[in-house]
C-alpha positions as CSV (number, residue, x, y, z in Angstrom):
1,M,21.9,-14.3,-18.7
2,N,19.8,-14.6,-15.6
3,Q,17.4,-11.7,-15.9
4,I,17.3,-10.9,-12.3
5,N,21.1,-10.4,-12.2
6,E,21.2,-8.2,-15.2
7,A,20.1,-5.3,-12.9
8,G,23.4,-5.7,-11.1
9,I,22.1,-5.3,-7.6
10,H,24.4,-7.4,-5.5
11,G,25.6,-5.2,-2.7
12,S,28.5,-6.4,-0.6
13,A,26.8,-9.6,0.6
14,D,26.8,-13.0,-0.9
15,L,23.7,-14.6,0.4
16,K,23.7,-17.8,-1.6
17,G,22.4,-20.6,0.5
18,K,20.5,-18.2,2.9
19,T,16.8,-18.1,3.3
20,A,15.1,-14.8,4.0
21,L,11.6,-14.0,5.1
22,V,10.2,-10.5,4.3
23,T,6.8,-9.5,5.7
24,G,4.6,-7.1,3.9
25,A,6.4,-8.2,0.8
26,A,3.7,-7.8,-1.9
27,S,4.6,-4.2,-2.7
28,G,6.6,-1.2,-1.7
29,I,9.7,-1.5,0.6
30,G,8.9,-5.2,1.2
31,F,8.9,-6.1,-2.5
32,A,12.0,-4.0,-3.2
33,T,13.8,-5.7,-0.3
34,A,12.8,-9.1,-1.5
35,R,14.1,-8.3,-5.0
36,C,17.5,-7.1,-3.6
37,L,17.9,-10.2,-1.4
38,I,17.2,-12.4,-4.4
39,R,19.8,-10.6,-6.4
40,A,22.3,-11.2,-3.6
41,G,21.6,-14.9,-3.9
42,A,19.1,-15.6,-1.2
43,T,15.9,-17.7,-1.4
44,V,13.2,-15.3,-0.3
45,C,9.8,-16.1,1.4
46,L,7.4,-13.3,0.6
47,A,4.8,-13.0,3.3
48,D,1.8,-10.8,3.0
49,I,-1.9,-10.8,4.1
50,N,-3.0,-10.2,0.5
51,E,-2.9,-13.6,-1.2
52,D,-3.4,-12.4,-4.8
53,A,-0.8,-9.6,-4.5
54,V,1.9,-11.7,-2.9
55,E,1.5,-14.5,-5.4
56,S,1.7,-12.0,-8.2
57,S,4.9,-10.5,-6.7
58,A,6.5,-13.8,-6.2
59,M,5.7,-14.8,-9.8
60,E,7.3,-11.6,-11.1
61,L,10.5,-12.4,-9.2
62,N,10.5,-16.0,-10.3
63,N,9.9,-15.1,-13.9
64,A,13.0,-12.9,-13.7
65,G,15.1,-15.8,-12.6
66,G,14.8,-15.5,-8.8
67,S,13.8,-17.9,-6.1
68,A,10.7,-16.6,-4.3
69,V,8.1,-18.4,-2.2
70,P,4.7,-16.7,-1.6
71,L,3.2,-17.1,1.8
72,V,-0.1,-15.7,3.1
73,M,0.4,-14.5,6.7
74,D,-1.3,-12.2,9.2
75,V,1.7,-11.1,11.2
76,S,-0.5,-10.1,14.2
77,S,-1.8,-13.7,14.5
78,E,0.3,-16.0,16.7
79,S,-1.2,-19.1,15.1
80,A,-0.6,-17.8,11.6
81,V,3.0,-16.9,12.3
82,R,3.6,-20.3,13.9
83,S,2.0,-22.1,11.0
84,V,4.2,-20.3,8.5
85,S,7.3,-20.9,10.6
86,E,6.6,-24.6,10.6
87,K,6.1,-24.6,6.8
88,I,9.3,-22.8,6.2
89,F,11.2,-25.1,8.6
90,R,9.9,-28.2,6.8
91,E,10.8,-26.9,3.3
92,T,14.0,-24.9,3.9
93,G,15.3,-25.7,7.3
94,G,14.5,-22.3,8.7
95,V,15.1,-18.6,8.2
96,D,18.5,-16.9,8.3
97,I,17.3,-13.4,7.6
98,L,14.1,-11.9,8.9
99,V,12.9,-8.5,7.6
100,N,10.0,-7.2,9.7
101,N,8.4,-4.8,7.3
102,A,4.6,-5.3,7.3
103,G,2.8,-2.1,8.0
104,L,-0.1,0.2,7.6
105,Q,-1.1,3.7,8.5
106,H,-4.1,5.6,9.9
107,V,-4.3,9.4,10.1
108,S,-6.6,10.9,12.6
109,P,-6.5,13.3,15.6
110,V,-6.1,11.4,18.8
111,E,-9.4,12.5,20.3
112,S,-11.2,10.8,17.3
113,F,-8.7,8.0,16.6
114,P,-10.7,4.7,16.4
115,V,-9.7,2.3,19.1
116,E,-9.9,-0.6,16.7
117,R,-7.5,1.1,14.3
118,W,-5.1,1.8,17.2
119,D,-5.2,-1.9,18.1
120,L,-4.7,-2.9,14.5
121,L,-1.6,-0.8,14.0
122,Q,-0.1,-2.0,17.2
123,G,-0.8,-5.5,16.2
124,V,0.8,-5.3,12.8
125,L,3.7,-2.9,13.5
126,L,4.8,-4.1,16.9
127,R,3.2,-7.4,17.9
128,G,3.9,-8.7,14.4
129,A,7.7,-8.0,14.7
130,F,7.6,-9.6,18.2
131,L,5.8,-12.8,17.0
132,C,8.0,-13.3,13.9
133,T,11.2,-12.7,15.9
134,Q,10.0,-15.1,18.6
135,Q,9.4,-17.8,16.0
136,F,12.5,-17.4,13.8
137,L,15.3,-16.3,16.2
138,P,15.8,-19.7,17.9
139,R,16.9,-21.3,14.7
140,M,19.3,-18.5,13.9
141,T,21.0,-18.8,17.3
142,E,21.2,-22.6,16.9
143,N,23.0,-22.0,13.6
144,G,25.2,-19.3,15.0
145,W,24.3,-16.8,12.3
146,G,21.3,-14.6,11.6
147,R,20.1,-11.1,10.7
148,I,16.9,-9.5,11.9
149,I,16.1,-6.1,10.4
150,N,13.1,-4.1,11.5
151,I,11.8,-1.6,9.1
152,A,11.0,1.3,11.4
153,S,10.5,4.8,10.3
154,I,11.7,8.4,10.8
155,H,8.7,8.3,13.2
156,S,10.7,6.0,15.5
157,I,12.6,9.1,16.6
158,V,10.3,12.0,15.8
159,A,6.6,12.6,15.8
160,S,4.0,14.0,13.4
161,Q,0.5,15.1,14.1
162,F,-2.5,12.7,13.6
163,K,-0.3,9.6,13.6
164,S,-0.4,8.6,17.3
165,A,-0.7,4.9,16.8
166,Y,2.0,4.7,14.1
167,V,4.5,6.9,16.0
168,S,3.9,4.9,19.2
169,A,4.4,1.6,17.5
170,K,7.5,2.7,15.7
171,H,9.0,4.1,18.9
172,G,8.2,0.7,20.5
173,L,9.8,-1.2,17.6
174,L,13.1,0.7,18.2
175,G,13.1,-0.4,21.9
176,F,12.3,-3.9,20.9
177,T,15.2,-3.9,18.4
178,K,17.7,-2.8,21.1
179,T,16.4,-5.4,23.5
180,V,16.7,-8.4,21.1
181,A,20.1,-7.2,19.9
182,L,21.4,-7.5,23.5
183,E,19.8,-10.9,24.0
184,A,21.2,-12.3,20.7
185,A,24.6,-10.5,20.6
186,A,26.7,-13.4,21.7
187,K,25.0,-15.9,19.4
188,G,26.0,-14.7,16.0
189,V,22.8,-12.8,15.4
190,T,22.5,-9.0,14.8
191,V,19.3,-7.1,15.2
192,N,19.0,-3.6,13.7
193,A,16.4,-1.1,12.6
194,I,16.2,1.0,9.4
195,S,14.3,4.3,9.8
196,P,13.6,6.0,6.5
197,A,11.8,9.3,5.9
198,Y,9.0,9.1,3.3
199,V,9.6,6.4,0.7
200,R,7.8,6.3,-2.6
201,T,5.4,3.4,-1.8
202,P,1.6,2.8,-2.0
203,L,1.4,3.4,1.7
204,V,2.8,6.9,1.3
205,E,0.5,7.5,-1.6
206,Q,-2.4,6.7,0.7
207,Q,-1.0,9.1,3.3
208,I,-0.8,11.9,0.8
209,D,-4.5,11.5,-0.1
210,A,-5.5,11.3,3.6
211,Q,-3.5,14.4,4.5
212,A,-4.9,16.3,1.6
213,K,-8.4,15.5,2.8
214,L,-7.6,16.3,6.4
215,H,-6.0,19.7,5.6
216,S,-8.1,20.5,2.6
217,I,-5.1,21.1,0.4
218,S,-3.7,19.5,-2.8
219,R,-1.6,16.4,-3.0
220,E,1.3,18.4,-4.2
221,A,1.0,20.7,-1.2
222,V,1.0,17.7,1.1
223,I,4.3,16.5,-0.4
224,T,6.1,19.8,-0.5
225,D,4.6,21.6,2.5
226,I,4.1,18.7,5.0
227,M,6.0,15.6,4.1
228,L,9.2,17.1,2.7
229,A,9.2,20.3,4.7
230,P,11.6,19.1,7.4
231,M,13.8,17.2,4.9
232,P,16.7,19.3,3.5
233,Q,17.2,17.0,0.4
234,K,13.5,17.5,-0.6
235,E,13.2,14.1,-2.2
236,L,11.1,11.0,-1.6
237,I,13.3,7.9,-1.0
238,E,13.2,5.1,-3.5
239,P,12.3,1.6,-2.2
240,D,15.4,0.0,-3.6
241,E,17.5,2.3,-1.4
242,I,16.0,0.6,1.6
243,G,16.5,-2.9,0.1
244,E,20.2,-2.1,-0.5
245,T,20.6,-1.0,3.1
246,V,19.2,-4.4,4.1
247,I,21.8,-6.1,2.0
248,F,24.5,-4.1,3.6
249,L,23.3,-5.1,7.1
250,C,23.4,-8.7,6.0
251,S,27.0,-8.5,4.9
252,N,30.1,-9.4,6.9
253,S,31.1,-5.8,6.7
254,A,28.2,-5.0,9.0
255,R,28.7,-7.9,11.5
256,H,29.5,-5.5,14.3
257,I,26.5,-3.2,13.7
258,N,24.1,-4.4,16.3
259,G,21.1,-2.7,18.0
260,H,21.5,0.3,15.7
261,N,18.8,2.5,14.2
262,L,20.1,3.3,10.7
263,V,18.3,6.6,9.9
264,I,17.8,7.4,6.2
265,D,16.2,10.9,6.3
266,G,17.9,13.2,3.9
267,G,19.1,15.4,6.8
268,W,15.7,15.6,8.6
269,T,17.2,15.0,12.1
270,I,20.6,16.7,11.7
271,T,19.7,19.3,14.4
């Protein structure tokens, strides 16, 4: 039996014949999403700035019976995104599903926040989603079907101290999502955001260490007293939970969900 299907992650979408591009796909949410898309039948292009990591991740998926293509791409570079777009078009005819996931974090008080780090976060988190959407949306509208899913964050609707660049970019990403959803609504393309609270990823692990240093407390205290303090369920979210939500948004059952911010926060924003 095909190893990658033994895990039984199919969701409600049959994505056979579809090509997906996931940015920031070498690890964390991106890798989990790529794995879920493959299990639903899609061919998945894994894009990441880290060449060794993305090739290793694609090899892992291919060894499990999937169809994964590793691509090195800096999402903040217009020329890099265009080059990858042309390569995908030549080899597969285009992208049907775009998951804008690439991200990074920097924790610092605003008065000492390095300007270059601010620019980097805006470039990856917001400009990157814009550039990828600009390149891949036209083919979707030509085909009359497409899904664009922006991985935002709970910080698209709430704020936290010392994360001014990240919070600003994620708020902007939500506005971008709504705008493109309106522009593509009559063309068979839906555009949505997913905003999870803290997910168990390498990026969150780095944040734990940074917060521990900043507040001079233990990693355990960061998790319980800072990260999960506003979350009633008191649990980190698993990456596959986000991947499965992507699959749902790709399904016919979700064809009228458009311009929506799907918040996965364990009750954080109930009140």
